[in-house]
C-alpha positions in Angstrom: 92.0 93.9 73.7 92.9 90.2 73.8 94.7 89.3 76.7 98.2 87.5 76.3 100.1 85.0 78.1 102.7 86.7 79.7 106.3 85.7 81.2 107.1 88.0 84.4 111.0 88.6 84.6 112.4 87.2 87.7 116.0 88.6 87.3 115.7 91.3 90.2 113.8 89.1 92.5 115.3 89.3 96.1 114.5 87.2 98.8 111.9 88.3 102.0 113.0 88.2 105.7 112.0 85.0 107.6 109.7 87.2 110.0 108.3 86.9 113.2 106.1 84.0 113.7 102.3 84.8 115.6 101.9 83.0 119.3 100.2 79.4 118.9 96.3 80.1 118.4 94.6 78.3 115.1 94.4 74.3 115.5 93.6 74.0 111.9 93.8 75.7 108.4 93.4 79.7 108.3 91.3 80.4 105.2 91.5 84.0 105.2 93.9 86.9 106.8 92.5 90.7 107.3 94.8 93.7 108.0 92.7 96.6 110.2 92.6 99.6 107.8 92.7 101.9 111.1 94.8 99.7 113.8 97.4 97.4 113.8 95.4 94.5 113.9 94.9 91.5 112.3 92.2 88.8 111.6 92.7 84.9 110.9 89.8 83.2 109.8 90.1 79.3 110.6 88.9 76.1 109.9 88.6 75.3 113.4 85.7 77.2 114.2 87.3 80.5 115.4 88.6 83.8 113.9 91.6 85.1 116.1 92.2 89.1 116.0 95.9 90.0 117.1 97.3 93.4 118.0 100.7 93.3 116.0 101.8 97.0 117.0 105.0 95.4 118.7 105.8 92.7 116.1 109.4 92.3 116.3 109.3 89.5 118.9 106.7 86.5 119.2 106.0 87.9 122.5 104.9 91.4 121.1 101.9 89.9 118.9 98.8 89.8 121.5 95.8 87.6 121.0 93.1 90.7 122.2 89.6 89.1 120.6 88.3 86.0 119.0 84.7 85.1 117.3 83.2 81.1 117.8 80.8 79.2 116.2 80.3 75.8 115.3 81.7 75.8 112.0 84.8 76.6 109.9 85.3 79.9 109.2 86.0 80.7 105.5 86.6 84.6 105.2 86.8 87.7 107.6 87.4 91.6 107.5 87.2 94.4 109.6 85.0 97.8 109.5 86.3 100.9 107.9 87.1 102.4 111.3 88.3 99.2 112.7 85.6 98.8 115.4 84.2 95.7 114.2 85.2 92.3 112.8 82.9 90.6 110.5 83.4 86.7 109.2 81.5 83.8 107.0 80.8 80.6 108.4 79.7 77.2 106.9 76.9 77.5 109.2 75.2 79.7 106.6 75.9 83.2 108.9 77.8 86.4 109.2 79.3 86.6 112.6 80.4 90.1 114.0 81.9 91.3 116.8 82.3 94.9 118.5 86.0 94.9 119.4 85.7 97.4 122.3 82.8 95.5 124.2 83.4 92.0 122.9 79.6 91.9 121.9 78.9 89.6 119.3 75.8 88.9 116.8 74.8 86.5 114.1 73.4 87.9 110.8 71.3 84.7 108.7 70.0 85.3 105.1 72.0 83.0 103.3 70.5 79.7 102.3 74.4 78.3 102.1 78.1 78.6 103.2 79.3 82.1 103.5 82.3 82.1 101.5 83.3 86.1 101.8 82.4 89.2 103.4 83.6 92.8 102.9 82.8 96.3 104.3 82.2 98.6 101.7 81.2 102.0 101.2 78.3 103.2 98.8 77.9 107.1 98.8 74.6 106.7 97.4 73.0 104.3 100.3 72.6 107.1 102.8 73.6 105.3 105.8 76.5 106.3 108.1 75.8 102.7 109.5 78.5 100.2 108.7 77.6 98.3 105.2 78.9 94.7 104.7 78.5 92.9 101.6 78.9 88.6 101.8 79.1 86.5 98.9 77.6 82.5 99.5 77.3 79.6 97.7 73.7 80.1 97.4 74.8 82.1 94.4 73.7 85.4 95.9 75.5 88.5 97.2 73.9 90.2 99.9 74.3 93.5 101.3 73.9 94.4 105.0 73.1 97.2 107.2 74.3 95.9 110.5 71.3 97.5 112.5 68.7 95.1 110.8 68.9 91.4 110.8 67.9 90.9 107.5 69.9 91.7 104.3 68.9 95.1 102.8 69.5 94.0 99.2 70.5 90.8 97.4 72.4 90.1 94.1 71.6 87.0 92.2 75.0 85.6 90.2 74.9 82.3 87.8 77.0 80.5 90.2 78.4 79.7 93.3 80.7 82.5 94.9 84.2 80.9 95.0 85.8 84.4 95.6 85.0 87.7 96.6 86.7 91.2 97.1 86.1 94.8 97.1 88.0 97.8 97.6 87.1 101.6 97.1 84.3 101.7 94.0 84.6 98.2 92.9 83.5 95.0 93.9 84.9 91.5 92.1 83.1 88.0 92.4 84.4 84.8 90.8 82.3 81.7 90.1 83.4 78.4 89.3 81.7 79.1 85.5 84.9 81.4 85.1 83.0 84.6 85.3 83.8 87.3 86.9 81.2 89.7 88.2 81.7 93.7 88.5 79.7 95.5 90.8 80.4 99.3 90.9 79.5 100.8 94.4 79.8 104.1 93.8 77.7 104.8 90.8 74.9 103.4 88.6 73.2 100.5 90.7 74.9 98.5 93.2 72.3 96.2 93.4 73.0 94.7 90.2 76.0 93.3 88.3 77.9 96.2 85.8 80.0 93.8 84.1 80.1 90.4 83.4 83.6 88.8 81.9 84.7 85.8 80.9 88.2 85.1 82.9 91.1 83.8 80.8 92.1 80.9 83.3 91.3 77.8 82.0 90.5 76.0 85.4 88.6 76.7 88.8 88.9 80.0 90.3 90.7 79.9 93.9 91.0 83.6 94.7 90.4 87.2 93.6 91.8 90.7 94.4 91.1 94.2 94.2 93.6 97.2 94.4 93.2 99.5 96.9 91.8 102.5 95.0 89.4 99.9 92.7 91.3 100.6 89.2 92.5 96.8 88.7 91.8 93.2 89.7 93.2 89.8 89.6 92.2 86.5 90.0 94.1 83.0 90.6 93.1 79.6 89.8 94.4 76.2 90.6 96.1 76.1 87.6 98.9 78.4 88.8 98.1 81.5 87.0 96.7 84.3 87.6 94.2 86.8 85.0 95.2 90.7 85.9 93.0 93.5 84.3 92.9 97.0 84.5 89.3 98.5 84.6 90.1 101.5 82.6 90.2 100.3 78.8 93.3 102.6 78.1 95.4 101.2 81.2 94.0 97.7 79.8 96.8 97.7 77.3 99.2 97.8 79.9 97.7 95.9 82.2 95.5 92.9 80.6 97.4 89.6 80.8 97.5 86.4 82.2 100.9 84.8 83.4 102.1 81.9 85.1 103.4 81.9 88.9 103.0 78.7 90.8 104.8 76.3 88.5 108.3 74.7 88.9 110.1 71.8 87.0 109.4 68.4 89.3 111.9 67.2 91.5 111.0 63.5 90.9 110.2 63.5 87.2 112.2 64.2 84.2 113.2 67.6 83.4 110.3 68.6 81.0 107.8 67.8 83.2 106.6 71.0 85.3 104.5 70.6 88.3 101.6 72.8 88.7 100.5 74.5 92.2 96.9 76.3 92.9 97.3 80.0 93.7 95.3 80.3 97.1 95.8 83.8 97.7 96.2 87.4 95.8 96.4 90.6 97.5 97.2 94.0 96.1 99.6 96.5 97.8 97.9 99.1 100.1 100.1 101.7 98.3 100.7 100.5 94.9 97.9 99.5 92.5 100.2 98.0 90.3 101.9 95.8 92.8 100.7 92.4 93.7 101.2 89.4 95.7 100.7 85.8 95.1 100.8 82.7 97.6 100.5 79.4 96.3 99.9 75.6 97.2 103.6 75.1 96.7 105.0 77.0 99.7 105.7 80.2 97.7 104.9 83.7 98.0 105.9 86.6 95.7 105.4 89.9 95.2 105.4 91.3 91.5 105.2 94.6 89.6 102.3 94.5 87.2 103.3 97.5 85.7 107.0 96.2 84.8 106.2 92.5 84.3 108.8 91.6 87.1 109.1 90.0 90.1 110.0 92.1 92.6 110.3 89.8 96.1 109.8 86.2 97.0 110.0 84.3 99.8 112.1 81.0 100.0 109.6 77.7 99.3 108.1 76.7 102.9 107.7 73.7 104.4 103.7 74.0 103.8 101.2 75.6 101.3 100.5 79.0 102.2 96.6 79.5 102.3 96.2 83.4 103.0 97.8 86.4 103.2 97.2 90.2 103.9 99.0 93.6 103.4 99.4 96.3 106.3 97.1 98.9 105.8 98.5 102.0 104.4 97.1 104.2 107.4 98.5 101.7 110.1 102.1 100.7 111.0 104.1 99.3 113.6 105.5 101.0 116.1 109.2 100.1 115.3 109.2 100.6 111.6 108.7 104.2 109.1 105.7 104.4 107.0 107.9 103.8 104.0 108.2 100.2 104.9 105.3 97.6 103.7 104.1 94.3 106.2 103.1 91.1 104.8 101.0 88.7 106.8 100.7 84.9 105.8 99.7 81.5 106.9 100.8 77.8 106.6 98.9 75.2 106.7 97.0 72.4 104.8 95.1 73.3 101.6 93.6 69.5 101.0 95.8 69.6 97.7 96.6 65.9 98.2 93.4 64.9 99.8 92.9 63.6 103.6 95.8 60.9 103.3 98.0 65.0 103.6 96.2 66.1 106.2 98.6 64.8 109.0 98.9 65.9 112.6 102.6 67.2 112.1 101.9 69.2 109.0 103.1 72.9 109.6 100.3 75.4 110.8 101.4 78.9 111.8 101.0 82.6 111.3 104.2 84.5 110.1 104.4 88.6 109.8 107.0 90.0 107.5 108.6 93.0 106.7 108.5 93.3 102.5 110.4 96.7 102.6 109.2 100.0 100.6 107.3 98.9 97.7 106.8 102.6 96.8 103.3 104.7 96.4 103.4 105.9 92.7 100.9 105.3 90.5 102.6 103.6 87.4 
């Protein structure tokens, strides 16, 4: 089925709360945020050479959010993730290495196996792998995906791709990687051969991909690009009749040019709700954040435009929850920072840099 460009309704959109700001930490742009699947921990990978790990159990005030660990390297960090049991955090860096920390002991190690910066890391479950050790997948600008058993210093498997990995995500049985030639590489982790690309698709986005997200159950994926548009698809062909489309999300009328001129901003981050496979959040270079109901083709909630670009975000895990809310309310953490959209001249000392946690309410748990 051919994809179509869809205009999503915004009539029912409601505003999100302003949220609680994290204590001062990152001194440069946050490139990635991840929420632990087991605890109320948030990891922030940063260009300042650190991964900051916070405990957000008591998150009603800035004083309640505590920094608990950090990873340090002589390189910028581009991505991070937690192991499934929440005991480990891993991060990919521009020194071509993956840095791993044991959160209980604080012990760290570095994995070297890529020939270029590591753009993305994800802990995964592979039922046929025959090991109970944490398994990690990394995507690099050396055009490969590497599988790691953290008990070994070298990759246990490798997949060669058509181009550099610009974005990667994995959840449930699905791994998806986007490359600058606008190819989406899908790997099925629970069947067939996880060491081979099971399907390669041409993205319907015209320009360079910037981010990709996989739903919690692995049934959907969505890719964003620098053109302010999202390509969303279902793995199942029957569901594709409803969910396979592209839509515009970070465009707005120009404030300085004639009304006929539209300003286009990059989609910097995407993430699916952990409890609703058809609910997707997008954040952009325009400083806006939207939550979309893909099944109904409408925008559910939004943040007012902020004073800087939103560079990263993450939903709370369905199994973790802050102490002062009930399990029917979702949390979302996002980072404001410079994304180099205006070149080096825009990277001023006064540009806002912060991490914020907000309550997005009950997004539901139905499979629509």
